[in-house]
C-alpha positions as CSV (number, residue, x, y, z in Angstrom):
1,M,-158.2,100.5,-1.1
2,P,-160.9,98.0,0.6
3,N,-164.4,99.6,1.8
4,P,-164.5,99.2,5.5
5,N,-168.3,99.5,5.3
6,R,-168.2,96.4,2.7
7,G,-170.8,93.6,4.1
8,S,-171.9,96.1,7.2
9,V,-175.7,96.5,7.6
10,G,-175.5,99.6,9.9
11,F,-175.1,97.9,13.6
12,Q,-172.5,95.8,15.2
13,S,-173.4,92.2,15.9
14,S,-173.1,92.8,19.8
15,E,-176.2,95.2,19.2
16,F,-178.0,92.5,17.3
17,E,-177.4,90.1,20.2
18,E,-178.2,92.4,22.9
19,K,-181.5,93.1,21.2
20,Y,-182.4,89.5,20.7
21,D,-181.3,88.4,24.1
22,R,-184.1,89.6,26.0
23,P,-187.4,87.7,26.3
24,S,-189.9,88.4,23.9
25,K,-193.3,90.1,24.9
26,T,-195.0,86.7,23.9
27,E,-192.4,84.9,26.4
28,L,-192.8,87.3,28.9
29,K,-196.7,86.9,28.9
30,R,-196.2,83.3,28.8
31,Q,-194.2,83.4,31.9
32,S,-196.6,85.8,33.6
33,D,-199.6,83.4,32.9
34,A,-197.8,80.2,34.2
35,L,-197.0,82.3,37.4
36,Q,-200.9,83.4,37.8
37,D,-201.8,79.6,37.1
38,L,-199.4,78.5,39.6
39,G,-200.8,81.3,42.2
40,H,-204.3,79.9,41.5
41,E,-203.5,76.4,42.0
42,L,-202.2,77.2,45.5
43,V,-205.4,79.1,46.4
44,D,-207.4,76.1,45.5
45,Q,-205.2,73.8,48.0
46,P,-206.4,73.3,51.8
47,R,-205.0,76.1,54.0
48,D,-202.9,73.9,56.0
49,R,-201.0,72.7,52.8
50,V,-200.3,76.2,51.9
51,K,-199.1,77.1,55.4
52,R,-196.2,74.6,55.0
53,V,-195.2,75.6,51.5
54,P,-191.7,77.3,51.8
55,M,-192.4,81.3,50.4
56,P,-192.2,84.6,51.5
57,E,-194.7,85.5,54.3
58,D,-196.4,88.4,51.9
59,V,-197.0,86.0,49.0
60,R,-198.6,83.4,51.7
61,D,-200.7,86.0,53.1
62,A,-202.0,87.0,49.7
63,I,-202.9,83.3,49.0
64,L,-204.7,82.9,52.2
65,E,-206.7,86.0,52.0
66,C,-207.9,85.1,48.7
67,Q,-209.2,81.6,49.9
68,N,-211.1,83.6,52.5
69,I,-212.9,85.8,49.6
70,K,-216.3,84.3,48.7
71,N,-217.4,87.3,46.2
72,H,-216.7,86.5,42.8
73,E,-215.5,90.0,41.7
74,G,-213.3,90.3,45.1
75,R,-211.8,87.0,44.6
76,R,-211.1,87.7,40.8
77,R,-209.1,90.8,41.9
78,Q,-207.2,89.0,44.6
79,L,-206.3,86.3,42.3
80,Q,-204.8,89.1,40.2
81,F,-203.1,90.3,43.2
82,V,-201.9,86.9,43.9
83,G,-200.4,86.4,40.5
84,K,-198.5,89.9,41.0
85,K,-197.1,88.6,44.4
86,M,-196.0,85.4,42.4
87,R,-193.9,87.4,39.9
88,T,-191.6,88.8,42.7
89,L,-190.8,85.3,43.6
90,S,-187.1,84.2,42.7
91,E,-186.6,81.2,40.2
92,E,-185.5,79.3,43.0
93,E,-188.7,80.1,45.3
94,I,-190.8,79.2,42.3
95,A,-188.7,75.8,41.9
96,I,-189.5,74.8,45.4
97,I,-193.3,75.5,45.0
98,Q,-193.5,73.6,41.9
99,R,-191.7,70.7,43.3
100,T,-194.0,70.9,46.4
101,I,-197.3,71.0,44.4
102,E,-196.0,67.8,42.1
103,G,-195.2,66.2,45.2
104,W,-198.9,66.5,46.4
105,K,-200.1,65.5,43.0
106,G,-197.9,62.3,43.1
107,A,-199.5,61.5,46.6
108,S,-202.8,62.1,45.5
109,K,-202.4,59.6,42.4
110,A,-201.0,57.0,45.1
111,D,-203.9,57.5,47.2
112,T,-206.6,57.1,44.2
113,A,-204.7,53.9,43.2
114,A,-205.1,52.5,46.6
115,L,-208.6,53.4,46.9
116,H,-209.4,51.4,43.5
117,A,-207.6,48.5,44.8
118,L,-209.9,48.6,47.8
119,E,-212.9,48.9,45.6
120,R,-211.6,46.0,43.4
121,R,-211.4,43.7,46.8
122,R,-214.7,44.9,47.7
123,E,-216.2,43.7,44.3
124,K,-214.1,40.3,44.8
125,L,-215.7,39.7,48.2
126,L,-219.2,40.0,46.7
127,A,-218.5,38.0,43.7
128,D,-216.3,35.0,45.2
129,D,-216.6,33.3,48.4
130,Q,-213.0,32.3,48.2
131,A,-211.9,35.9,48.4
132,L,-213.4,36.2,52.2
133,T,-211.2,33.2,52.9
134,V,-208.1,35.0,51.6
135,L,-209.1,37.9,53.8
136,L,-209.5,36.2,56.8
137,A,-206.1,34.4,56.5
138,E,-204.5,37.8,56.3
139,H,-206.5,39.2,59.0
140,P,-207.7,36.5,61.5
141,E,-208.7,39.2,64.0
142,L,-211.8,39.9,61.8
143,D,-215.2,39.1,62.7
144,V,-216.2,36.2,60.3
145,Q,-219.8,36.3,61.0
146,H,-220.3,40.2,60.6
147,L,-218.5,40.2,57.5
148,R,-220.6,37.2,56.1
149,T,-223.6,39.1,56.8
150,L,-222.4,42.4,55.4
151,I,-221.6,40.5,52.3
152,R,-224.9,39.0,52.0
153,N,-226.7,42.2,52.8
154,A,-224.5,44.0,50.0
155,R,-225.6,41.5,47.5
156,K,-229.1,42.1,48.4
157,E,-228.9,45.5,48.2
158,Q,-227.4,45.4,44.6
159,A,-230.0,42.6,43.5
160,E,-233.0,45.0,44.9
161,N,-231.3,48.4,43.9
162,K,-231.4,49.4,47.7
163,P,-229.2,52.1,49.5
164,P,-225.6,50.6,49.6
165,K,-225.3,50.9,53.3
166,A,-223.5,47.2,53.8
167,Y,-221.5,47.8,50.5
168,R,-220.2,51.0,52.2
169,E,-219.4,49.3,55.6
170,I,-217.2,46.8,53.7
171,F,-215.3,49.4,52.0
172,Q,-214.7,51.1,55.5
173,I,-213.4,47.7,57.1
174,L,-211.2,47.3,54.0
175,K,-209.9,50.8,54.4
176,E,-209.5,50.5,58.1
177,L,-207.3,47.3,57.4
178,D,-205.3,48.9,54.8
179,A,-204.4,52.0,56.9
180,K,-203.3,49.8,59.8
181,A,-201.1,47.8,57.4
182,R,-199.5,50.7,56.0
183,G,-198.9,52.0,59.7
184,A,-197.3,48.8,60.6
185,A,-195.1,49.0,57.6
186,K,-193.8,52.6,58.4
187,A,-193.1,51.2,62.0
188,A,-191.2,48.4,60.8
189,A,-189.2,50.2,58.4
190,A,-188.4,52.9,61.3
191,E,-187.2,50.1,63.5
192,G,-185.1,48.7,60.5
193,D,-183.2,51.9,60.2
194,E,-182.8,52.2,64.0
195,G,-181.4,48.7,63.7
196,G,-179.0,49.5,60.9
197,D,-177.6,52.1,63.1
198,D,-177.2,49.8,65.8
199,D,-175.2,47.3,63.6
200,E,-173.0,49.8,62.3
201,E,-172.1,51.1,65.8
202,G,-171.6,47.5,66.6
203,D,-169.3,47.1,63.7
204,D,-167.1,50.2,65.0
205,E,-166.5,48.3,68.3
């Protein structure tokens, strides 16, 4: 007669699966640390940003309260409390917060790239007179004489190691021009969307 216990090691396979289906202590610690870091990242953001993030009110209040604390030990304890609150969130709520932060980072990268582009354009203005001709062709409303004076003064500042007053003013002018161009592009895009809607209505007729 076959032995019914042959091959058995003393427990059912379902018991084995149940035991190892739960997250390990290491995995739980990793998840807890990740949520603590996420909470810390929110604390480091501007208050108006935090207020716009979709999350439960008690979690937001804990984060905003932490931002108000200047005492090192008090802030450390409040950060721990923020981490505790973060661990009460659902997976969906955590995913929304993570996507929001990623969106901020993407915007920050785009802003940084735009500023670097303006810096490169300023360097071209100082290095090549033709760059001013190109800029004036794009923006004929600019004060030519004022720009030439600024460029001349900026070159002098660099040569004589003086405070970069004119150098900074050139950057501000370029920054304002870029802001106007972005605003105009957004307005044009909005008008285009409205025009598309009108066209669709016309087709229906």
